[in-house]
N, C-alpha and C positions, 0 to 999 in steps of 0.2 A: 335662591342665591345665597341666603343666609346660611342654609345647611352646607352649601358648597364651601362657603368661607370658613365655617367651623371645621369642616373636614380638612381643609388645607392647613389651618392653624394646628390641628391635631397632628397631622402628618409632619409638619415642621417641628413640633415639639419632640416627636418620636425620633426624627432625623437628628435633632440637636443632641438628644440623649445618646444616640448611637455614635455620634461624632466624638463623644467624650471617651470612648474606649481607646486604650493604648494601641498604637499601630501594630505592636507585636501580636495582640489578640486578633486584629483584623487579618494580618498575614497568616496567622495560624488557621483561621477559618477558611481563607481563600486557598490555602495549600491543600485542602481536602477536595477542592473542585478541579475542573479541567482548565487548560489554557483558554478554551472557548468561553466557558462560563465566567472565568475571571475577567475577560474583556467585556462581557455583557454586564457584569456587576459594576463596572466603572460608571455607568449612567445612573446607578441607584442613589449614590450619595458621594459627597466629597471624600469621606473616609475610605470608601471602596475605591474611588478614583486614585487616591494617593497610594493605596496598597497595591492596586492592580498595575501600577507603573513602576514599582520598586524592583531593584535588582535582586533583593533578597527573595522575592516571590518567584521570579522567573528563573533564578538559579536552581530552584527546587524542581522546576519543570524540565530543565535541560539534563540529559543523561550525565551521570557522574564521570563517565569515560569519554566525554565528547572530545577532549583534547587529544586523547590517544587515537580516536577515530579520524580526526582532522589531520593528524600526523601521517596517516596512510593515504591522504588524498593525492590523486594524480597531479592535480594542479593546486598550488598554494591557495588557501582560502583565508581571506582577511575580513574581519568584522570590526565594528566599533566596540567600544567598551561597554555599551548598554547590553545587559543580559536579555532584555526583551528583543532588541534588534538581532542579537545573536541567535535567539530561539527561532525567529521567523526566517533568518538566513539559513538555518539548518533544515527548514521545511522545503528547501529546494534541493533536487537531486545532486549528489556529489559522487564522482567516480573515485573509488578507493581500491587499494591492493592491485595497482597496475591495470585497472580497468576490469578486474575480475568480478567486481561487485559495484552496485550503485546503492547509496545510502541517503535517506532523508527522514525527517520526523513527520509523523502524522500531525497535521496542523491543529486539529481540534483536541487531540489527546496527549500529544507529546511522545507517543509510542514509537519505537524504532521500526523503520520500514526498509526492506532490502529488495533489490532485484538481482537475480542471477542471470547473466547474459546467455544468449543461445550458444556462444562459443564454449561455455563451460557446462553445457548440457550434453547428454549422450543421445545419439540417434542411431538406430539400426541402419547400417550402410552409410553412416554420416560422412565417411571419408571417401566415398565413391562419387565422383563428379556427376555421373548420369542419374544419381538418386538424390543427393543433397549437394548444395554448394553454399559457400560463404560469399555474400555480396555486400558491398558498401551501400549504406542507406542514409540519406541526409536527415531523415526524421528520427533516426535512432540515437539515443544518448551514448551508445557504445560505438557508433560509427559503422557497424556492420550487423547483419542479421543472417539467420539460416534460412535458405530458400529450398522448399521441397520441389524437386524437379519431377520425379516420377517414382512412386513406389506402390506396391500392392499390399505391403506389410508395413503399417504405420506403427512405430514403436519408439517413443522418446521418453527421456527421464531426466530429472535434475534433483539437486538436494542442497541443503544449507545447514550449517552447524547451529543447533538451537541455542548455543551460548551467545550467539550474536544478537538474538532477539530479546525483547523485553521479557523479564521473568514474570511468571504467574499471570500470563496474559492470554486471552483468546485471540487467535490469529485466523485470517482467511488467506488462502493461497489462490493466486490468479495466473492464468496464462495470458501473456500479452502478445498480440499477433495482428497480422493483416492478411487479407486474401488478395492475391494478384489478379489482374484482369484475366479472365478465362480459367479461373480455378475450378476444379471439379473433383468429385469423388469423396468430398469431406462432409456430405450431408447425411447420408443414410447408408448403413446403420450408424448409430451414435458411437462415440469413442468412450472407452472405459477409462476412468481415472481412479488410481489408487493412491491414497495419502497415508503415510505412516510416521509415527514418532514414538519411540520406545515400544511399550506394549499396546499402544493405540494404532488402529488401522481402520480404514473405511474405503468402500468402493462406491462410485457413483458414475453417472453417464452424462456426457455433454455432447453438443452438436456444434462443431466449428463453423459449418456452413449451412445457412438456412436454405430451404427449398425456394425456388423462384416463385412458386405460387403461394408462399406464405403471405397473408394479408397484414396490413399495418396494425390491426388490432392485436394479432398474435405477437408481433414484434414489440408493441408497447407492453403487453402482458409479460413478456420475457424480461424486458428491462425493469419493470416494476419488481420482479422477483430478485433483481440484483444479479442475475446469472450472466447477462451479456450486455455490454454497453460500450458506447464510444467514449474514449478518454479525452481529457483536455489536450493531451499531446498528439492527438490524431490517430492513435492506435486503438484497437479494440481489446477488450478484456472479457474473459469468462471466469466466473467464480468456480473454483474447483472443489474446495471443501474447507471446513473450519477445523481447527485443532487447538488444544490448550497446551501452552508451552510451560511445562513443569519438570523438564528433564535436566535442568542445570546446564553445565558447560560441556557435557559429554554426549548429549543426544544429537541426533541428525534427523531432520525432516526430509523425507523422501517423497518425490512425486513421480508417478509413472502413468503415462498416457499411451494407450494402444488401441488398435483396431485391426484385427487380422482374421475375424470370422468371415467377412466377405472380402475375397481377394480380388477386388476390382482396383484399377489404377487410380491413384490420387495425385493431385498436382496443384501448385499455386499457393501453398501455405508459407507465409513469412513469419518467422518467430523472432521476437525481440528478446524474450526471456520469461522467467517465472518471478512473480512479485509476491512478497509476503507482507501484509499490512495488518495492524491490530484491528480487530472487529469492533465496529462502532455500535 
């Protein structure tokens, strides 16, 4: 007990010394962390608590062009004057540019996240109703999705201007989708994914539909790898690939997904869009 009391007294003395630091110093230290770590630091000491709640800190986490982004919102967005509340408000998806994009901040890092809707993606025979069609969907933030009716040649693509993304940041691209009841033909062979940005390009393979005889252990293993999972909004996502955004404002991230080696018919794929999120 005596040792425990001495340790507490020692900790108290150290905390007291730390509390003597000017708040500018505390803010400077916290500015090198992430929003998540800054929130966690608030329980360490009163000095951190004060710093982690200040507008000066959260203003550093909010993108400098946030006002310009909000000016492009489909619906007016209002927030309180607190920069911390503004930050967490921006962590919720906002439709911008007439619904051509969805924007939000990554809650833990503050990085810019975008989703390109299916209506702004390209599909082979995308305008032919017996192959693809646009349908309204209550679960979609865009109000509609692309539904695969029937094709034997699966070929879809999408892109985003790299200037919209956070600079000097590793990103992961995802396809956000659902499978309709009775979906078929999307399990084997796997689909080839190509991701390119500037001089960088990569190829990989994904499987949109798991075989019916896949066991739970295989599904859990796939989720652990971060390749395929159920999202909080009810959609599924599959990780396509990572890329480093260093192309400035003139680059374009291009995603191409195709499967036409096996020309069997495919049906039941619902695509909400392509999402780009900073890699954690």
